[in-house]
C-alpha positions as CSV (number, residue, x, y, z in Angstrom):
1,M,20.4,-14.6,35.9
2,S,22.5,-13.3,33.0
3,N,21.9,-14.1,29.3
4,A,25.2,-12.6,28.3
5,A,27.2,-14.2,25.5
6,W,30.6,-13.4,24.1
7,T,33.1,-14.3,21.4
8,H,36.4,-13.1,20.0
9,V,37.1,-12.1,16.5
10,D,39.9,-14.8,16.3
11,D,37.1,-17.4,16.8
12,A,34.7,-15.9,14.2
13,D,34.0,-17.3,10.7
14,V,35.4,-14.8,8.1
15,T,33.7,-14.2,4.8
16,H,35.8,-12.9,1.9
17,F,34.5,-10.5,-0.7
18,E,36.2,-8.8,-3.6
19,D,36.7,-5.6,-1.7
20,R,36.8,-6.8,1.9
21,R,36.5,-9.5,4.5
22,S,34.1,-9.5,7.3
23,A,33.1,-11.5,10.5
24,D,29.8,-11.4,12.1
25,L,30.3,-11.5,15.9
26,V,26.9,-11.1,17.4
27,G,23.7,-12.0,15.7
28,T,25.1,-15.4,14.8
29,E,24.1,-19.0,15.4
30,E,26.4,-19.1,18.4
31,I,25.1,-15.7,19.6
32,P,21.6,-15.2,18.5
33,T,19.8,-11.8,18.8
34,T,16.4,-10.4,18.1
35,S,15.1,-8.2,15.4
36,G,18.1,-8.8,13.0
37,F,20.5,-6.9,15.3
38,N,24.2,-7.8,14.7
39,V,27.7,-6.6,15.3
40,G,30.8,-7.5,13.3
41,V,34.2,-6.5,12.0
42,A,35.2,-5.7,8.5
43,W,38.5,-5.0,6.8
44,Y,38.3,-3.1,3.6
45,T,41.3,-4.0,1.5
46,A,40.5,-2.7,-2.0
47,E,41.8,0.5,-3.4
48,Q,38.6,1.0,-5.5
49,F,35.0,1.1,-4.3
50,G,33.5,-2.3,-4.5
51,Q,30.0,-3.3,-5.5
52,P,27.6,-1.1,-3.4
53,Q,25.8,-2.9,-0.6
54,V,22.2,-2.1,0.1
55,H,20.3,-3.3,3.3
56,D,16.7,-3.1,4.3
57,D,17.8,-2.3,7.8
58,Q,20.0,0.5,9.3
59,E,23.7,0.3,9.7
60,A,26.2,2.1,11.7
61,L,30.0,1.7,11.5
62,Y,32.9,2.9,13.5
63,V,36.5,3.1,12.2
64,I,39.2,1.3,14.3
65,S,42.2,1.7,12.0
66,G,43.3,2.6,8.6
67,H,42.3,5.4,6.2
68,G,39.8,5.3,3.4
69,E,36.5,6.7,2.0
70,L,32.9,5.5,2.3
71,R,30.5,6.3,-0.5
72,V,27.0,6.6,1.1
73,G,24.5,7.5,-1.6
74,D,25.9,10.5,-3.3
75,D,28.2,11.5,-0.5
76,V,31.8,10.5,0.1
77,V,32.9,10.4,3.8
78,E,36.6,10.3,4.8
79,L,37.3,7.3,7.0
80,R,40.0,7.5,9.7
81,P,40.2,6.1,13.2
82,G,37.5,7.5,15.4
83,T,35.0,8.1,12.5
84,A,31.4,6.9,13.0
85,V,29.0,6.7,10.1
86,Y,25.2,6.1,10.0
87,V,23.8,4.4,6.8
88,P,20.0,4.7,6.5
89,P,17.9,1.7,5.2
90,G,18.0,1.3,1.4
91,T,21.1,3.5,0.9
92,P,23.8,2.2,-1.4
93,H,27.2,2.3,0.2
94,A,30.8,1.0,-0.5
95,A,34.2,1.6,1.1
96,R,37.8,1.6,-0.1
97,R,41.2,2.2,1.6
98,T,43.3,5.1,0.6
99,G,46.2,4.2,2.9
100,D,48.6,1.3,2.9
101,D,46.6,-0.8,5.5
102,P,43.1,-2.0,5.3
103,V,40.4,0.2,6.9
104,Q,39.1,-1.8,9.9
105,V,35.5,-1.1,11.1
106,V,33.1,-2.4,13.6
107,Y,29.6,-2.4,12.1
108,T,26.2,-3.0,13.5
109,H,22.8,-3.6,11.8
110,G,19.5,-3.0,13.5
111,A,15.7,-3.2,12.6
112,V,14.0,-0.2,11.4
């Protein structure tokens, strides 16, 4: 018996922030997970770095479209389609677009 569950980004609740909008897809009330695991999509729209995010868990992101930069601690990583980035627990990070279109990423968080 399968415990699989699914959703589509068009059906997700989108949260708006000053520098981005994001939608949790897995790890929600509709699709619960264990140990704080989640998967979502974010669109970074600002041309300047927003307020840094800091999480107690680990995060990874994968760029789907757009061009930008991700500040991870003291490093700045170029974001372009196909880029994957790991953000260790407790590390401040913020993204911005450098092209005309938003930087769309798939992100995931997991327990340490």
